N, C-alpha and C positions, 0 to 999 in steps of 0.2 A: 498574436504577440506572445507565443507560448511554445514550450516544447514538452513532449510527453512520451511515455511508453505504455502500451496496453499489452498484457500478456496472460498466457495460461502457464501454470507450473508444469514442469516436466512429468510429474506424476499424474497430471490430469485432474487434480482435485481442487485446485485454487485458481482464481482469476483476479487480476488486479490492474491498477492504474497508478502511475507516479507522474507528477506534473509540476512544472515550475514556470514562473512568469514575472515580468514587471507589471503586475496587475494585483489589485487588492483582493485577497481571499480567493485565489484561483480555484481552491478546492470546493468552493460553493457552486462553481459553474461547470467545470470540465468533466470530472469523473463520475461514472456510475457502473455498477456491477451487481450481478446476482449469481450466487453459487449454482452450478450445474446449468447455467444459461449462457453467460458470457460477460464481456466488459466493453466499455466504450469511453473514449475521450472526445468531446466536442469542443472546438476552439476556433481561433481566428475571430471572425464575427460570429461567435458561437450561437448556434440554435439549440437552446437548452431542451426544447421539445424532442430533439433527437434521442435523448437519454431514454425516456420512456418508450418512444416509438421503436428504437433499435432493439431494446431488450424484449419488447413484445414480439417483434419479428423473429428474434432468435429463439424465444421461448416456444414459438409456433413451429420451429424446425428449420427456419431459414439459415443458410450459411452466412458467414460474415459478408461475403461478396454480394449475395442476394439482398441481405438486409441493407447494406450500404446503397445498392442500386435503388432500392425502394425509397430510402431517405432522400436521395438526390432527385429522383423523378418527381417527388411531391413538393420540392422546395425551389421557388423561383430565385432564392438567394444563394444557390449552390456555389456560384463562383466566388463567394466571400467566405465559404465554410472550409474548415479543415477538420477531419475526423479520422479516428482510428478505431478499429473493431477487432475483437477476437471472439470466436464462437465456442460452443461447448466442446468441440473436437480439436480446438487449437487452430482452426482456419483463421487467417488474418486478412484484413483489407484496410487500405488507407486512401484518403482522398485529400487533395490540396487544390482548392479552387484557383482559377486563373487570376483572380483579383486579390489574392492573399499577398501581404507585404513581403518583399524579398528580404533575406533569402527564405524561401519556403519550399518544403518538400517532405518526403517521407520514404521509408523503406519497410518492407515486410519480409518475414520469414516464417518458418514453422513455429507457430505458437506465439508470435509477437508482431506488433506494429509500432514503429517509432515515427514521429512526425513533429514538425515545428515550423513556425513562421516568425517573421521579423527577427531572424537569427543572425549571428555573426557570420555564418556561412554554412555550406553543406557539411563541413567537418563536424558540426555539432551532432547532426543525425548519424553520421558515420561513427563517431565516437560512442554514441549510445548503442548502436547496433553491435559494435565490436565488444563493448563491455558485456552486453547481454549474452552474446554468443560464447564468450570466454567464461561465463559465470556458472556453467553447469555444476551442480553440487552445492552451490551457495544457497542458503535458505531463501525462499521465494521473495519475501518482503525486502530482505537485504539486497537481493539481486536487482530488484526494481530500483531501489534507492541508489545502488552503485551505478546503474545505467544513467540515472538522472544526474548524478554527480559528475559522471564522465562528460555528459553533454554540457554541463555548466563549466567544467574545466576547459572545454574546447571553445568556449566563448559564449554559449548560451544565448539568451535574449540580448540583442545588441543594445537595448535601452537600459539594461541593468537588472537588478534583482529586487524582488519584493516579497513574493509568496511562493509556497510549495505545499504539496499535499500527497498523501499516499492512501489508497483504498485497496484492501485485500479481502476477498470473501472465500469462505470454505465451509462446507456443510458442518454445522454444529460447533463452529470455532469461536462463536461469540461468548460474551461473559456468562459463565456458568452453563454454557451450552444452550443458551436461550435463543440465539439467532446465528446467522452465518457470517457475521462481520468479525473477521480476525484482526484487521487493522483499519482504523479510520482516523487519520491524524492530519491536522492542518496547521500550517504556520501562515497566518494571514497577512502580517506586515512586519518584516524583519530585514535588517541589512545583510544577513547571511542566512537565508531561509533553509537552504539544503542542509548545512551542518546542524542547524537547530532541529530540523526534521529528523536527522539521524539520532540526536540526543533523545528526542521523544520516542523514537522507535525502540531504543534500548529500554526506556521506562515502560513502554507498552508490553514488551516481552516479559519484564519482571512482574508487572501487576495484572496483566490481562491474558496471559498465555499459560495454560496448564503445564505443570512440570512433566518432563519426560521421565521414563523409568530410570534412565541413567542419572538424572538429576536428583532423584529421591534418596534421602539418607534415612535408613530405618531408625526409629526411636526406641531405644531400650530403656530400662528403668533409670540408669544413671543419667542418660541424656534428658529424659523426661524431668527428672529432678532439677537438672541444670536449667532447663527452659522455664519451669515453673518458678524457680528462684529468681531468674532474670525478670520475668514478668512482674513479680511482686516488687522487685527493686525499681521497676519503671512506674509503680503506682497502680498496677492492675490486679484484680483478684486472681487471675489465672492466665495461662499462656494463650488460650483460645480468645480471650477478650483482647489481649494485645494484638493478636493476628487480625482480628476484625477492625480494631482501631487503626492499624497501619495498612489495611487493605491488601493483605497477603493471602486472602482466602483461596486463590488459585494455586498457591504454592505450599500449603500445609494441609495435611489430611484432617478431616473433621474430627476423627477420633485420635488424632495425634500419633498415629502409627508410623508416620514418616514426615520429614520436613525437607523442603528443597535446600540443596547445598548452598545456594546463593543467600537464602534467607538465614540459614544457620551462620553463614559468614557475617551477615549484618548483625545478628545477635551477638556474636563473639567480638566483633569490632567495637560494639558499644560498651 
């Protein structure tokens, strides 16, 4: 009773899953991914053991198709399962068991698998595929979310809306470069989970994604004075303390030689 997209980015550096359902906290059940290994969505009567098993098979060099074959061979409940997989090279595979609730099915292409069950109709999966295919050049996490939104607009889960999630992994993309989790967001119970997930994705970009070179504004003496004066006016001893308090560490240089253009805008708006 869920629809999802599993994909690899066009640059071959990121893997991710976006999923929505009339189900509480779908992000706790469906998605899993490891950078330089692959990604999986397990749904319908989800076998959550698939996540670890599939990623282990992929890590050992299996293609998405072979990993999926191994999962199904070992599972007597395969007719009740739905699963999508993408491997390290962008190979994709999808399975919809014969006992999944109509409408149920999926499509695959280079670097992606889309699938869903208990849907308003086949048009849900088709809309997701079309959105993904048309989205070349869109940032990867946004492209995943756009595909999910397209499926929702086409009818989505025929029972209604409740939760949504997005998971994206890329080498060294986590907080302060400490792990590979670029995005890990969940809306567990909401009347409009996909728009809420979009709002959270914007905040994730601000707080947890490092500034690009194009977003960095050099800090000269005049700007440094402006920033320090602002921080003192906010009740902080210096601008670095304000940055830490507001959680903008990924968007301002430790030595204050540059500041992200969006954070500078926030300072000046205040």
